[in-house]
C-alpha positions in Angstrom: -4.7 23.8 67.8 -4.0 22.1 64.4 -6.6 19.7 63.2 -6.7 17.3 60.2 -10.2 16.6 58.7 -10.5 13.6 56.4 -13.6 13.1 54.3 -14.8 11.0 51.4 -16.9 13.9 50.2 -16.4 17.7 49.9 -17.4 20.4 47.5 -18.0 20.6 44.6 -20.0 17.5 45.8 -23.0 19.1 47.4 -24.5 17.5 50.5 -24.9 18.0 54.3 -21.5 16.6 55.1 -19.7 19.1 52.8 -21.7 21.9 54.3 -20.8 20.7 57.9 -17.1 20.5 57.0 -17.1 24.0 55.5 -19.0 25.4 58.4 -16.7 24.0 61.1 -13.5 24.8 59.1 -14.5 28.4 58.8 -15.6 28.8 62.5 -12.6 27.0 63.9 -10.4 29.2 61.9 -12.2 32.3 63.2 -11.5 31.0 66.7 -7.7 31.0 65.8 -7.2 27.3 65.0 -5.9 25.6 61.8 -7.9 23.0 60.0 -6.5 21.1 57.0 -8.7 18.8 54.9 -8.0 15.6 53.0 -10.7 15.0 50.4 -11.3 13.5 46.9 -10.3 15.2 43.7 -13.4 15.6 41.6 -11.5 17.2 38.7 -13.4 20.4 39.4 -11.8 22.4 42.3 -14.1 24.1 44.8 -13.9 27.9 45.1 -11.6 27.9 48.1 -8.9 25.2 48.1 -6.8 26.7 50.9 -5.4 24.0 53.2 -7.0 21.1 51.2 -5.1 18.1 50.0 -7.0 16.7 47.0 -6.6 12.9 46.6 -6.7 11.1 43.2 -10.0 9.2 43.2 -12.3 7.1 41.0 -16.1 7.0 40.7 -18.1 4.8 42.9 -20.2 2.0 41.3 -24.0 2.7 41.5 -23.3 6.2 42.8 -21.5 8.3 40.1 -21.7 11.5 42.2 -19.2 10.1 44.8 -15.5 9.2 44.6 -13.3 6.5 46.1 -10.0 8.0 47.3 -6.7 6.2 46.7 -5.6 5.1 50.1 -2.0 4.3 49.0 -1.5 7.8 47.5 -2.3 9.4 50.9 0.1 7.0 52.7 2.8 8.2 50.3 2.3 11.7 51.8 3.1 10.5 55.3 6.3 12.5 55.7 4.5 15.6 54.6 1.6 15.0 57.1 4.0 14.1 59.9 5.7 17.5 59.4 2.4 19.3 60.0 2.4 18.3 63.7 -1.3 17.8 64.0 -3.0 17.6 67.4 -6.0 15.5 66.3 -7.6 13.8 63.3 -11.3 14.4 62.7 -12.9 11.9 60.2 -16.1 12.9 58.6 -17.2 9.8 56.6 -16.9 6.0 57.2 -15.4 4.8 54.0 -11.7 5.2 52.9 -11.5 8.3 55.2 -12.2 6.2 58.3 -9.5 3.7 57.6 -7.1 6.5 56.7 -7.9 8.3 59.9 -7.4 5.3 62.1 -4.1 4.4 60.4 -2.7 7.9 60.5 -3.7 8.2 64.1 -1.5 5.3 65.0 1.4 6.4 62.7 1.3 10.1 63.9 0.5 9.1 67.5 -2.5 11.5 67.8 -6.1 10.8 68.7 -8.8 10.2 66.0 -12.5 11.1 66.3 -15.3 10.8 63.8 -18.6 12.5 63.2 -21.5 10.1 62.5 -23.3 12.0 59.8 -25.3 9.1 58.2 -27.8 6.6 59.7 -26.7 3.6 57.7 -29.3 1.2 59.2 -32.0 3.1 57.2 -29.8 3.9 54.3 -27.8 1.0 53.1 -30.6 -1.2 51.7 -31.5 1.5 49.1 -28.1 1.0 47.5 -27.8 -2.8 47.8 -31.4 -3.7 46.8 -30.5 -7.3 45.9 -30.0 -8.1 49.6 -32.8 -8.5 52.2 -33.5 -5.4 54.2 -32.9 -7.3 57.5 -29.5 -8.3 56.3 -28.4 -4.8 55.3 -29.6 -3.5 58.6 -27.6 -6.1 60.5 -24.5 -5.3 58.3 -24.9 -1.6 58.9 -25.1 -2.1 62.7 -22.1 -4.3 62.8 -20.2 -1.9 60.5 -21.0 1.1 62.7 -20.1 -0.8 65.9 -16.8 -2.0 64.6 -15.8 1.5 63.3 -17.1 3.3 66.4 -15.1 1.2 68.8 -11.9 1.8 66.9 -12.0 5.6 67.6 -11.0 7.8 70.5 -14.2 9.7 70.3 -17.4 10.3 68.3 -19.4 13.4 67.4 -23.1 12.8 67.1 -25.4 15.5 65.7 -28.4 14.6 67.9 -29.3 12.8 71.1 -31.7 10.2 69.5 -28.8 9.2 67.2 -26.5 8.8 70.2 -29.0 6.5 71.8 -29.1 4.4 68.7 -25.3 4.0 68.5 -25.1 3.1 72.2 -27.7 0.4 71.6 -25.4 -0.9 68.9 -22.8 -1.5 71.5 -20.5 1.4 70.8 -18.6 2.3 74.0 -16.5 5.1 72.6 -16.9 8.5 74.3 -19.6 10.5 72.4 -20.5 14.2 72.3 -23.7 15.6 70.8 -22.6 18.6 68.6 -24.9 19.8 65.8 -23.7 21.7 62.7 -24.5 25.3 63.3 -26.2 28.0 61.2 -23.9 30.6 59.6 -24.9 34.3 59.8 -25.2 34.3 56.0 -28.2 32.0 56.3 -30.1 34.7 58.0 -29.6 37.3 55.2 -33.1 37.3 53.7 -33.3 36.0 50.1 -35.1 37.6 47.2 -38.5 35.9 46.8 -39.5 37.9 43.9 -36.3 37.5 41.9 -36.3 33.7 42.4 -39.8 33.3 41.2 -39.2 35.5 38.2 -36.1 33.5 37.3 -37.9 30.2 37.3 -41.2 31.4 35.9 -43.3 30.9 39.0 -46.2 33.3 39.5 -45.6 35.5 42.6 -48.9 34.4 44.2 -48.7 30.7 43.4 -48.6 28.5 46.5 -45.1 27.0 46.6 -43.9 24.0 48.6 -40.2 23.3 48.8 -37.7 20.5 49.5 -34.0 21.2 49.5 -31.5 18.4 49.8 -30.0 15.4 48.2 -32.5 13.7 45.9 -31.9 10.2 47.4 -34.2 7.3 48.3 -33.7 7.7 52.1 -35.0 11.2 52.0 -38.6 9.8 51.6 -39.4 12.3 48.8 -41.9 9.8 47.4 -44.1 10.5 50.4 -43.9 14.2 49.8 -45.0 13.7 46.1 -48.0 11.7 47.4 -48.8 14.6 49.7 -48.7 17.1 46.8 -51.1 14.8 44.9 -53.5 15.1 47.8 -53.0 18.8 48.4 -53.7 19.7 44.7 -57.3 18.4 45.2 -57.9 21.4 47.5 -55.2 23.8 46.3 -55.5 23.5 42.5 -52.4 25.5 41.6 -50.0 24.2 44.2 -46.4 23.8 43.1 -43.7 21.6 44.7 -40.1 22.6 43.9 -37.4 20.0 44.6 -33.9 21.6 44.8 -31.1 19.1 44.6 -29.7 16.1 42.7 -29.2 12.5 43.5 -29.8 8.9 42.6 -33.6 8.9 43.2 -34.3 11.6 40.7 -35.2 9.4 37.7 -37.5 7.3 39.9 -39.2 10.4 41.3 -39.7 11.9 37.8 -41.4 8.6 36.8 -43.6 8.8 39.8 -44.6 12.4 39.0 -45.4 11.3 35.4 -47.5 8.3 36.7 -49.5 10.6 39.0 -49.9 13.3 36.2 -48.3 15.9 38.4 -46.1 17.4 35.8 -47.7 20.8 36.3 -47.3 20.6 40.1 -43.8 19.3 40.6 -40.6 20.9 39.4 -37.0 19.6 39.7 -34.5 22.5 39.6 -31.2 20.7 40.5 -28.4 22.0 42.8 -28.3 25.7 43.8 -25.2 27.6 44.8 -25.7 28.2 48.5 -23.8 31.4 48.4 -25.8 33.0 45.6 -29.2 31.3 45.1 -30.1 29.1 48.0 -31.4 31.8 50.3 -33.6 33.2 47.4 -35.0 29.7 46.9 -35.9 29.2 50.6 -37.4 32.7 50.8 -39.5 32.0 47.6 -41.4 29.1 49.3 -44.6 29.4 51.3 -43.9 26.1 53.2 -40.8 23.9 53.5 -41.9 20.2 53.7 -39.8 17.3 54.9 -40.3 13.7 55.8 -36.9 12.0 55.9 -36.6 9.1 58.4 -32.8 9.0 58.4 -31.5 12.4 59.3 -28.9 12.6 62.0 -29.7 16.3 62.3 -31.5 17.9 59.3 -29.6 21.1 58.7 -31.9 22.2 55.9 -34.7 22.6 58.4 -32.8 25.2 60.3 -31.7 26.9 57.1 -35.4 27.2 56.0 -36.3 28.6 59.4 -33.5 31.2 59.2 -35.2 32.5 56.1 -38.5 32.8 58.0 -40.1 30.0 56.0 -42.6 27.9 58.1 -42.3 24.1 58.0 -44.5 21.1 57.9 -42.4 18.1 58.8 -42.3 14.8 60.5 -40.0 14.5 63.5 -37.9 11.3 63.2 -34.5 10.4 64.7 -32.2 13.5 64.5 -35.0 15.9 63.5 -36.7 15.2 66.9 -33.8 17.1 68.5 -34.1 20.0 66.1 -37.8 20.5 65.8 -40.2 21.8 68.5 -43.9 22.0 67.5 -44.9 25.6 67.1 -41.3 26.9 66.9 -41.3 27.5 63.2 -42.9 24.1 62.4 -46.1 22.2 62.5 -45.1 18.6 63.2 -47.1 16.0 61.3 -47.3 12.3 61.2 -46.0 10.3 58.2 -49.5 9.6 57.3 -51.0 11.0 54.1 -54.2 12.6 55.4 -52.5 14.2 58.5 -49.5 15.6 56.6 -51.6 16.9 53.7 -54.3 18.5 55.9 -51.5 20.4 57.8 -50.2 21.7 54.5 -53.6 22.7 53.2 -54.5 24.4 56.5 -51.2 26.4 56.5 -51.5 27.4 52.9 -54.9 28.8 53.7 -53.7 31.1 56.6 -51.1 33.7 55.5 -50.9 35.3 58.9 -50.3 31.9 60.6 -47.4 31.3 58.1 -45.9 34.7 58.8 -46.1 34.3 62.5 -44.7 30.8 62.4 -41.9 31.9 60.1 -40.9 34.7 62.6 -40.8 32.2 65.5 -38.7 29.9 63.4 -36.2 32.6 62.6 -35.8 33.3 66.3 -35.4 29.6 67.1 -32.8 29.0 64.3 -30.7 31.8 65.8 -30.1 29.6 68.9 -28.1 27.1 66.7 -25.3 29.4 65.7 -22.2 28.0 64.0 -19.9 29.9 66.4 -21.5 28.2 69.5 -21.2 24.7 67.9 -17.5 25.3 67.0 -16.7 26.2 70.6 -18.4 23.0 71.7 -16.3 21.1 69.2 -13.1 22.6 70.5 -14.0 21.6 74.1 -14.5 18.1 72.9 -11.2 18.1 71.1 -9.5 19.1 74.3 -11.2 16.4 76.3 -10.2 13.7 73.8 -6.6 14.9 73.6 -6.3 15.0 77.4 -7.7 11.5 77.7 -5.5 10.0 75.0 
């Protein structure tokens, strides 16, 4: 099979969508299929540019990390794309990529599906703060419904997210397929080396968040948790690995709470060289996002044997099972903080929970998810 992915983001832009694209591309290729990708040109090529068409793009207002692809430039490549004889188009993001996918689907006479990676109802108002939250939620629902019903199929990373989209009135055929975990994620990182590199004492209690430093990730709450935890665990350190538009705000919050000795921002890490070390260096991975369609970082932390304290909202309800690598907490300061303090105080409980998490994460293999994706492709193609 020959598949065309289209996305508004890809490496070197680091986020869950880029990771999902890379994971499925690699595993579909291993199964004997060809995947080409249309993605923005960031001016800095990713390490492996095989079968990638980079599109001239400009920066996005209010979000300088992202790019807006030139729709017209892609349409000028129509003869080239037609000559590839694709079987299906798989869109990964809902901006220029969506409209390109739908248009090319008609012009090339092949089906178009899309993965719903982002819960816009709980996302959009952070980026259009001058509009009432009720209005941005209404706009997000209408936007998602209109786009969803223009497709031949949708991939949803979790069952709770599928129910939300069905409630919006999206009637398109949906299939729940999560992004899987690669074998490399299970190669244990070097805890000692990471702590030495960043000047963290080997015995210091370390909490970790990995992900985009964005408002919708609810990192403010985790900083409040750290402020509570330090009252009982005086030397606790919270490491935030990632970048994003909320970083300045969060740094100001850390300063306001006088947490400068307890919170450290370390930016993006290369997932192929440093990320496993970072996960492995943590005593607990903490997470409280309300907007995840899946929450891949949770499984990555589990794959490294790191226990979690996390809320279970939306897509993470599908991923997390209390006791299987995680203690599920409420998004309530005393409950979440007490779980963290209790886990920090019991090394054996952390170790046991971490081993259970490693076994649980192994059930979410990337190869299995790629096979599920292929089965869905075939269903959509046969129905077209």
